[in-house]
N, C-alpha and C positions, 0 to 999 in steps of 0.2 A: 879161087874155086869156081868151077863152071856153074852156070845158072841151073842146069839140070840137077846137079848135086845139091844145090841150095834148096830147091823146091822139093827134092826127095826128102831131105832132112826136115824141112818144114812140115811135110806130110806126116812124117814119123812123130814129130813133136805134137802136131794136132791130135794124132791118135792117142798119144800119151795123156794129153790133157782131157780128152774124152774119157779115157779109162780112169783117170784120176777122179773126175766128177762122178763116174759110176761107183768107184770105190768108196768115196766119202759119202755119197748119197744113198747107196744101196748095200754094198757088200759089208762095209764096216758096221753100219747100224744092225744088220742082220746077225753078224757075229756077236755083237754086244747083247742082242736079244736072246740068242741061243746059249751063249757061254758065260754071260755075266762078266765078272771081273777077269776071268781067264781069257777073255777076248783081247785084252790089251796087248798081250805079247804078239798075237796074230796081227793086230792092227799096226803095231810098230814095224813088223816085218814088211807088211804091204807098203807102208809109207817109205821105209828105207830102201826097198827094192825099186820103188817108183823113182826115187831120187837118183839111185845108181844108174838106172836105165836112161834117164834124161841126161845125166852127166856123160854117158857113153855116146848118145846121139849128138850132143853139143861138142863132143871131143873135149870135154872139161877134164883136164888132167891135174890131179892133186899131188903135190909133193908135201908130204907130212913130216914134220920134225917135232921133237919133243915128245913127251909121254902124256896121253890123256889120263886123267885121274878119275877112276871109276867112283870114288867116294865124293867127288865134288858135286854139291847139290845145284849150285848156280854157276853157269858158264857165261862169260861175257866176251864179245868180239867187237873189233872195229868194223864199220859198215861201209861198203862201197857199192853194192849192187844187190838186186834180187837173186842173182846167182849165188850169193853167199849162203842163202837159206838152203838151196838145193845141195850145194857142196857140203855144208856141215851136216845136213840131214842124211846125206849118203854115208857118213862116217859112223854115226850112232844115233839112236833115237833121242830127240829133244822135244820138249814142248816150248814153242817160241812165244815170246812176248814182243808185240809190235805196236806201232802207232795206229790209230784208228783209220787213217787214210789207206792203209794197206788193204783193208777189207773191201774198199771200193775199186781196187785194181781189177781189170778184166782177167778172168781165168784164175790168176794167182790168188786173188782175193777170195774167190769161192772155195778154192782148195785150202787156203789158210784157215778159213772159218770151219771147213769140214773136218780138219784134223785137230780142232780144239784150240787154235791159237788164241792167246789172251790179247785183247786190244786195249790200249790206253788212249783216252781222248784228252789231248793237250788242252789245258785251260779249264778242265772240269775237275776240281779238287775232290768232289764227292765220288765221282767215278774212279779216279785214280786211287783214292783210298780203298775203295772196294776191290779193285784189282790187286792192290798190295796185300790186302787180307787174303785173297784167294791164292796169291803166290806163296804167302807164308804157310798156308794150310797145305798146299801141294808139296812144298819143300819138306815139311814135317812128315808127309806120307812117303817120301823117298822119290818123288817125281823130279826128273832132271830138267831144269828150266834153262833156256838160253835167251839172253837179252843183248840188244845193241845199245849200250848206255850213252852213245853220242846223241841218239834221238833223231838222226838223219844220216844221209849218205854223203861221202866226200869223194874226191877224185884220187885220194890216197896220198896227197901231199902232206897231210898232217892227221893226227888223232885229236878230235875235238874234245872239249871238256866233258867229263862224264857227269851224268845226273846222279847225285848221291842217293836220291830217294829210291832209285831202282835197286839199290843194294840193301835197303832197309829190311826187306823180307829175309835175306840171308842172315842178317844180324839177329833178327827176332827168332828165326828157326834154328839158329846156331849151327849152320852148315858151312863147309869150306867152299871157296870160290876159285875158279880157274879161268884165266884169261887166254884167249886165242888171238893171235896176230895174223891178219890176212893181207896178202899182197899179190896182185896180178902182175904178170910179167909179159915181155914181148908185145905183140900187137894188142893183146888183151889188156895191157896196162893202159892203153888209150881208149879202147872201146868198151870194156866191161863196166866201168863206173856208170851208175844210173843216177844222174844228178840234175839239178835245176828243173828245166821244163821237159825233160825226157819223158816219152810215153812208152808204155810197155811193148806194144806190138811192133812199132818201128825199131825199138831197141833190140827186140828179139831177132828181127830180120838181120840187123847188123851183126849180131853174134853168130847167126847161122852162116854168114859169109866168111867167117874166120876158119882157117884150117884147124887151129887148136886154140883152146883157152887154158892157159897155164896159170895155176893158182898155188901159191905157197901157203900152207897152213901150219902155223907154229903153235904148239901147246906150251904155254909158259908154266912154271912151277905153281902148283895150287897154293892158295893162301889158307891158313888154318881157320877153323871156326873160332868165333869169339871176338873178332876185330869189329870196330865201329864202322858204320857205313861210309864215313868220310875217309877212313884209312883204306877201306877196300877200294873206293873209287880212285883215290890217288895212286895206290900201289899198282893196281891192275893197269891203269893208263901208263904209268911209268914202265912197267914190264913190256908193254906193246911198243912204246916209243923207243926204248933201248934196243929192241930187236929190229924194228923197221927202219930206224934212222940212226944207226950207230955213229955216223960221222957227226951228227949234231951233238951227240952225247960227248964227243971228244972236243967239242968247241970249235969245229971247223965252220966256216961261213957257207951258208946255203941260202938261196933266194927265200924270201919270206913266203910261207905257204898261203895259198888262197883259201877262202871259205866259201861255202855255197849255201843258198837258202834251203829250207826244208822242202821236201817233195810235196 
């Protein structure tokens, strides 16, 4: 891709981030002040359309398989990049649950806070318990939550162990859970993962240089309400690994996957 096209797309993305800050800082609060609870549907549309526009600028192409379950209260996905959030947010409105470090990211952190993302501070049992209570309350109200239960990003070689505590609100609220398996392909398979010491702005510039970012999004069958949190964690992880790495499930030899430290 030519340098002119890269900078043109970078200008469009900068404009979208400015609009996003305006939306979460001014437009959406005004809607909530004027319309009360009725404003949520309008806010969801603003966020979803913002995500779709950013996907278009980045040439983020989604191939969706499986069927999203509208009755699933909690959705979980494997985590590879900040692009995951934009891609999934373009498909349907979710309230995301993320680690506290995301709040400190440039631009994305401010937007995440503005749309109401719940942040979990690792190592702080009291704060984590408070977030779990909030998640349970929201699920009982019918809010759709999305969690990345690995707790960090990987390069896609494996699905890390799921943190069972993140499924406890679904158990308490007695809601069904659906897993989503994510996989970047082509050049995006090498460049999209946001891991280790990666920084947001340099990573964004690398993404802008790609002609396309191809992402396969697979909706696994939803698990019924009433399962224990450990059952939910094990089964959703198994659903993802069976879809992402079918050769391993057949017992074929593959190189041992690498793990990466938390961001």
